[in-house]
DOKEKOL-147565 format. One line per 3 residues: number of its first residue (from 1); their letters; for each residue x, y, z of C-alpha. Coordinates in Angstrom, 1 decimal, decimal comma. Example, Ala and Ser with C-alpha at 12.3 -4.5 7.8 and 13.67 -1.06 7.14 Angstrom:
! residues 2
1) AS) 12,3:-4,5:7,8 | 13,7:-1,1:7,1;
//
This chain:
! residues 393
1) MPN) 82,9:177,8:390,2 | 84,5:174,5:390,8 | 87,5:174,8:392,7;
4) GSI) 90,6:174,6:390,8 | 89,2:176,0:387,7 | 90,1:179,0:385,7;
7) PRQ) 87,5:181,6:384,1 | 87,3:181,4:380,4 | 88,3:185,4:380,1;
10) ERA) 91,3:184,4:382,4 | 91,8:181,6:380,4 | 92,3:183,6:376,9;
13) STA) 94,3:186,2:378,8 | 96,9:183,7:380,4 | 97,6:181,4:377,2;
16) PAL) 100,9:181,3:375,4 | 100,8:183,8:372,3 | 101,2:182,0:369,0;
19) PPP) 104,2:182,2:367,0 | 104,4:185,4:364,7 | 103,7:183,8:361,4;
22) MDS) 101,1:182,3:362,7 | 99,7:185,2:364,8 | 99,6:187,6:361,4;
25) IKS) 97,3:185,1:359,6 | 94,4:185,0:362,6 | 92,8:187,7:360,9;
28) RTP) 93,0:186,9:357,2 | 90,2:184,6:355,8 | 90,7:181,1:354,5;
31) AEV) 91,0:182,5:350,5 | 93,8:185,0:351,6 | 95,9:182,2:353,3;
34) LTN) 95,5:180,2:349,9 | 96,7:183,0:348,1 | 99,4:183,9:350,6;
37) LNR) 100,5:180,1:350,1 | 100,5:180,0:346,6 | 103,2:182,8:346,7;
40) TPL) 105,5:180,2:348,3 | 107,7:178,2:346,1 | 107,0:174,8:348,2;
43) FMT) 103,4:175,5:348,1 | 102,5:176,6:344,8 | 100,2:175,1:342,4;
46) SLD) 100,3:177,5:339,7 | 102,6:180,5:338,3 | 99,8:182,6:337,6;
49) DTD) 98,8:184,5:340,3 | 101,7:184,7:342,9 | 102,9:188,0:341,8;
52) GAV) 102,6:190,8:344,7 | 101,3:194,5:344,2 | 104,5:195,3:343,1;
55) GEN) 104,6:192,8:340,2 | 107,1:190,3:342,0 | 107,7:187,3:344,1;
58) VEL) 111,0:187,4:346,1 | 111,1:184,4:346,9 | 110,2:182,7:343,7;
61) EAL) 112,7:185,1:342,1 | 115,4:183,9:344,5 | 114,7:180,4:343,8;
64) KAL) 114,6:181,1:340,1 | 118,2:182,6:340,3 | 119,4:179,8:342,0;
67) AYE) 119,0:177,8:338,7 | 121,8:180,4:337,0 | 124,3:179,7:340,2;
70) GTP) 128,2:178,2:339,4 | 129,9:177,6:336,4 | 128,5:177,5:332,8;
73) AEV) 129,0:173,7:332,5 | 126,9:173,0:336,2 | 124,2:175,3:334,9;
76) AEN) 123,4:173,7:331,9 | 124,0:169,9:333,6 | 121,8:171,2:335,8;
79) FRE) 119,0:172,1:333,0 | 120,3:169,0:330,7 | 119,0:166,9:333,9;
82) QGN) 115,4:168,4:334,6 | 115,2:168,1:330,3 | 116,1:164,7:330,8;
85) ECF) 113,5:163,5:333,3 | 111,1:165,3:331,9 | 111,6:163,4:328,2;
88) RAR) 111,4:160,0:330,7 | 107,8:161,3:331,8 | 107,4:162,0:327,9;
91) KWT) 106,8:165,6:328,6 | 108,4:166,3:325,3 | 107,9:169,8:325,5;
94) DAV) 108,8:170,8:329,0 | 112,2:168,8:328,2 | 112,4:171,2:324,8;
97) EFY) 112,7:174,1:327,2 | 115,1:173,0:329,5 | 118,0:171,7:327,1;
100) TKG) 116,9:175,1:325,3 | 118,1:177,0:328,7 | 121,2:174,6:328,7;
103) IVV) 122,0:175,4:325,1 | 121,6:179,1:325,7 | 123,7:179,6:328,7;
106) LQE) 126,2:177,5:327,1 | 126,2:179,4:323,7 | 126,4:182,8:325,6;
109) AKR) 129,4:181,5:327,5 | 131,2:180,8:324,0 | 130,3:184,0:322,9;
112) KRK) 131,9:186,0:325,2 | 135,4:183,6:325,2 | 135,0:184,8:321,7;
115) VGQ) 134,8:188,5:321,7 | 136,8:188,4:325,0 | 134,1:189,4:327,4;
118) VED) 135,7:186,9:330,1 | 136,9:188,3:333,3 | 140,1:186,7:334,7;
121) GEK) 138,2:185,2:337,5 | 136,1:183,4:335,0 | 138,6:181,9:332,7;
124) ISG) 138,5:178,3:332,2 | 140,7:175,7:331,5 | 140,4:173,3:327,9;
127) SEV) 138,8:171,0:329,6 | 135,8:172,7:330,9 | 135,7:174,0:327,6;
130) EKE) 135,4:170,5:326,1 | 133,0:169,8:328,8 | 130,7:172,5:327,7;
133) RGL) 131,4:171,4:324,2 | 130,1:168,1:325,4 | 126,9:169,5:327,0;
136) EEA) 126,0:171,6:324,4 | 126,0:168,6:321,9 | 124,0:166,6:324,5;
139) CLV) 121,4:169,2:324,8 | 121,4:169,6:321,3 | 121,2:166,1:320,1;
142) NRA) 118,2:165,7:323,0 | 116,2:168,7:322,0 | 116,1:167,5:318,4;
145) ACN) 114,7:163,7:319,8 | 111,7:165,7:321,9 | 111,5:167,9:318,4;
148) LEL) 111,1:164,5:316,6 | 108,4:163,2:318,8 | 106,4:166,3:318,4;
151) KNY) 107,0:166,1:314,6 | 108,6:169,3:314,5 | 111,2:168,0:311,8;
154) RRT) 112,2:170,9:310,8 | 113,6:171,8:313,9 | 114,8:168,5:314,6;
157) TND) 116,9:168,7:311,3 | 118,2:171,9:312,5 | 119,4:170,8:315,6;
160) CVA) 121,2:168,1:314,3 | 123,0:169,9:311,8 | 124,5:171,9:315,4;
163) VLL) 125,4:168,4:316,5 | 127,0:167,5:313,7 | 129,0:170,7:313,6;
166) LNP) 130,2:169,7:316,7 | 131,1:166,4:316,4 | 130,2:164,8:312,9;
169) SNV) 130,1:161,4:314,8 | 127,1:161,6:316,4 | 125,2:158,7:315,5;
172) KAW) 122,4:159,7:316,9 | 122,2:162,9:315,3 | 122,7:161,2:311,9;
175) YRS) 119,8:158,8:313,0 | 117,4:161,7:314,2 | 118,2:163,8:310,7;
178) GRA) 117,5:160,8:308,7 | 114,2:160,1:310,6 | 112,8:163,7:310,1;
181) CLA) 113,9:163,8:306,7 | 111,5:160,4:306,2 | 108,7:162,3:307,8;
184) LDK) 109,1:165,1:305,2 | 109,3:162,7:302,2 | 113,0:164,5:301,5;
187) IPE) 114,2:160,9:300,6 | 117,7:162,3:299,1 | 118,2:163,8:302,5;
190) AQD) 117,1:160,9:304,4 | 119,4:158,0:302,7 | 122,6:160,5:303,1;
193) ACS) 121,8:160,9:306,4 | 121,2:157,5:307,1 | 124,7:156,9:305,1;
196) RGL) 126,6:158,5:306,8 | 125,3:157,3:310,1 | 126,6:153,8:308,8;
199) EVD) 130,1:155,0:307,9 | 130,4:155,8:311,7 | 128,8:152,7:312,8;
202) PEN) 127,9:150,0:310,0 | 126,6:147,6:312,8 | 123,6:150,1:314,4;
205) STL) 120,7:148,2:314,3 | 118,4:151,2:314,3 | 120,3:152,9:311,5;
208) KNL) 119,8:149,7:309,3 | 115,9:149,4:310,2 | 115,9:153,3:309,4;
211) KAN) 117,6:152,3:305,7 | 114,7:149,9:304,8 | 112,3:152,0:305,8;
214) INE) 113,6:155,2:303,8 | 113,8:152,4:300,9 | 110,4:151,2:301,3;
217) RKA) 109,1:154,9:301,5 | 111,3:155,6:298,2 | 109,6:152,8:296,1;
220) VVE) 105,8:154,6:297,2 | 107,2:158,3:296,8 | 108,6:157,4:293,4;
223) EKN) 105,4:156,3:292,1 | 103,0:158,9:294,2 | 105,3:160,7:291,6;
226) RKT) 104,9:159,0:288,6 | 101,1:159,2:288,6 | 101,3:162,9:289,5;
229) RER) 103,6:163,1:286,3 | 101,4:161,1:284,5 | 98,1:162,9:285,5;
232) EER) 99,9:166,5:284,9 | 101,2:165,4:281,3 | 97,6:164,1:280,5;
235) QKA) 96,3:167,3:281,7 | 98,5:169,3:279,6 | 97,6:166,9:276,5;
238) GER) 93,9:167,5:276,9 | 94,0:171,2:277,2 | 96,2:171,4:274,1;
241) AVR) 93,4:169,0:272,3 | 90,8:171,1:273,5 | 92,6:174,1:272,0;
244) LAL) 92,9:172,4:268,5 | 89,0:171,6:268,8 | 87,9:175,2:269,4;
247) TAR) 90,3:176,4:266,7 | 89,0:174,1:264,0 | 85,7:174,5:265,2;
250) NVH) 86,0:178,6:264,5 | 85,3:179,3:268,4 | 86,4:182,5:270,2;
253) TRT) 87,6:182,9:273,3 | 89,3:185,7:275,6 | 90,1:185,4:279,5;
256) TAK) 89,5:188,4:281,9 | 91,6:189,4:284,9 | 89,0:187,9:287,4;
259) PPE) 87,7:185,0:285,8 | 84,5:183,3:288,0 | 84,8:180,3:290,2;
262) TED) 83,7:177,4:288,1 | 85,4:174,8:290,4 | 85,9:171,9:288,2;
265) ATI) 83,3:172,8:285,5 | 85,7:173,4:282,5 | 86,2:173,0:278,5;
268) HLA) 86,5:169,6:277,5 | 86,1:166,8:275,3 | 84,3:163,6:275,5;
271) PDP) 84,3:160,8:275,2 | 88,4:160,7:274,1 | 89,7:164,1:276,1;
274) LSP) 92,5:163,5:273,9 | 91,2:163,6:270,7 | 90,3:167,0:268,9;
277) TST) 87,6:165,2:267,2 | 86,0:164,2:270,4 | 82,7:166,3:271,0;
280) LNF) 83,3:169,8:272,9 | 81,4:170,8:275,9 | 81,2:173,8:277,4;
283) PVL) 80,1:175,2:280,9 | 77,2:177,3:280,6 | 75,7:179,9:282,0;
286) LLY) 71,9:180,7:281,7 | 71,2:184,8:282,7 | 67,4:185,8:283,4;
289) PLH) 68,3:189,5:283,7 | 64,9:191,1:284,2 | 65,0:188,7:287,5;
292) AQT) 68,4:189,0:288,1 | 68,7:185,0:288,2 | 71,0:182,2:287,0;
295) DFI) 71,4:178,8:286,5 | 74,4:176,7:285,6 | 74,4:174,0:283,5;
298) KSY) 77,9:172,6:284,2 | 78,3:170,3:280,6 | 76,8:171,3:277,4;
301) AET) 77,4:169,3:274,7 | 77,9:171,3:271,3 | 75,8:169,2:269,6;
304) TSL) 72,9:169,7:271,4 | 70,7:172,7:271,4 | 69,2:175,5:274,0;
307) AEH) 65,4:173,3:273,3 | 66,8:170,6:275,3 | 68,2:172,0:278,2;
310) LSY) 65,3:174,9:278,3 | 63,0:172,0:278,2 | 64,3:170,8:281,8;
313) ILP) 64,9:173,7:283,2 | 61,9:175,8:282,9 | 59,7:177,4:284,3;
316) PPW) 62,1:177,8:287,1 | 61,0:177,9:290,6 | 61,0:181,8:290,8;
319) DDD) 58,7:182,4:288,0 | 55,2:183,9:289,7 | 54,2:185,4:286,8;
322) HEY) 54,7:182,4:284,2 | 56,5:184,4:282,0 | 59,5:181,8:281,5;
325) GLE) 58,0:178,9:279,2 | 59,8:177,0:276,2 | 57,5:178,9:274,0;
328) NVD) 57,5:182,4:275,0 | 61,3:182,6:275,6 | 64,1:184,4:273,4;
331) CYM) 67,4:183,9:273,9 | 70,6:186,2:273,3 | 74,4:185,8:273,7;
334) ETK) 76,7:189,0:273,7 | 78,6:189,3:270,4 | 83,0:190,1:270,1;
337) AGG) 81,9:193,6:269,4 | 79,7:194,2:272,7 | 76,2:194,1:270,8;
340) LIK) 73,8:191,4:270,9 | 72,7:188,3:268,8 | 69,6:186,5:269,1;
343) VGK) 70,2:182,7:268,9 | 68,0:180,1:267,7 | 66,9:177,6:270,2;
346) KIA) 66,7:174,7:268,1 | 70,0:175,1:267,0 | 73,4:173,0:268,0;
349) LAM) 75,7:175,3:270,3 | 78,4:174,6:267,7 | 77,0:176,4:265,1;
352) ILG) 76,3:179,0:267,3 | 79,5:179,7:268,3 | 81,6:178,5:265,3;
355) SGK) 79,6:181,7:263,4 | 82,6:183,9:264,6 | 80,6:186,2:266,2;
358) TEV) 80,5:185,2:269,8 | 83,0:184,3:272,1 | 83,7:182,4:274,9;
361) VDG) 84,9:184,7:277,6 | 86,8:183,0:280,8 | 85,7:179,3:279,5;
364) VVR) 82,0:180,1:280,6 | 79,0:180,7:277,7 | 77,0:183,2:278,6;
367) IYV) 73,0:183,4:277,3 | 70,8:185,9:278,6 | 67,1:184,6:278,5;
370) VPK) 64,2:186,9:278,1 | 60,5:186,8:277,8 | 59,5:188,1:274,4;
373) ARA) 57,0:190,2:276,0 | 59,3:192,2:276,9 | 62,5:191,8:275,2;
376) EVW) 62,5:195,1:273,2 | 62,6:197,0:276,7 | 65,3:194,9:277,8;
379) IQM) 67,3:194,8:274,2 | 67,1:199,4:275,0 | 68,1:198,8:278,5;
382) FKQ) 71,0:196,7:277,6 | 72,2:199,3:275,2 | 71,9:202,0:277,3;
385) RKA) 73,7:200,4:279,5 | 76,9:199,5:277,5 | 76,4:203,6:276,3;
388) GSG) 76,5:204,8:279,5 | 79,0:202,5:281,4 | 81,0:200,3:278,8;
391) AGP) 79,5:197,3:280,5 | 76,8:195,0:280,5 | 73,5:194,4:282,0;
//
């Protein structure tokens, strides 16, 4: 051993002891050390996993409590400043949270004074009350600005109303209320807010620009509403024309509590949808009851026959036994009394519906298509089901 050297074991035993906080972590894993650091407010990276075994972090809770130390005005001012920092960073949601905390503190203090819950040591002067009022107004109008950026337009208007109850001369509240109403296409309300703001500050350029935007949007909305009214009036006129045409042709109709979904397929007139003398067109449902299949004809002109449509529909792709050909099928419709009537394939639909024996249910003509060879069997099945349940096949 070289002269003057100290054995390794002796060095370890004579080394100075570590400070208690550092000595306590020697036996911990790196993951445990990081977890413990994350429970310390200075080193926190998130608030999700900081709670201890008993569900609390004393240091964190103490830090949170500091935010509520002081008078209501001091606490609210602190929250307002934090909200302003978030606002400048365009962190709208965080800013709303801070402004809301300030508002809650001030409104709670106001509530306590109103119901007489303030102790002697908590009584404040009129100037302090006025300060709180100004802070509440500032937090509300700033929160309105954040909600406007977040497109929470109704919350914006609610905040502006609260501001204007405190100070009817707050131009920012009139402006932000006007913008929110404009975004919702509430043109009269937007105009009113803008006008009231200009009464307070006639030379306000921001409000003047808003007024121009409102007038421009007003023209667009009025044109849109005009077209909507015209479309609705035209639709109603078309429906009246269809009713007149159905009556003139002796076509009976009936609606049920649960009509089928046919999208835009409706009974309509063409080529002139407003003239009862135009051709009626019907949605037609072809049913193949012996194979539980259907075909849907969206627009079936009253002047055409079944044969004209069946010629391009039959044979259907699922007809493996070749039962469905134009010449070897019969067609039937239900009568108003619940029976069946055989319909000619070469007869125009207008003649079938105008006989007065059938009816159009829920705006859809239903026609059964059955192979001739099995028609009698199906008719008996139809009657039996009618007799047994009161419902068709």
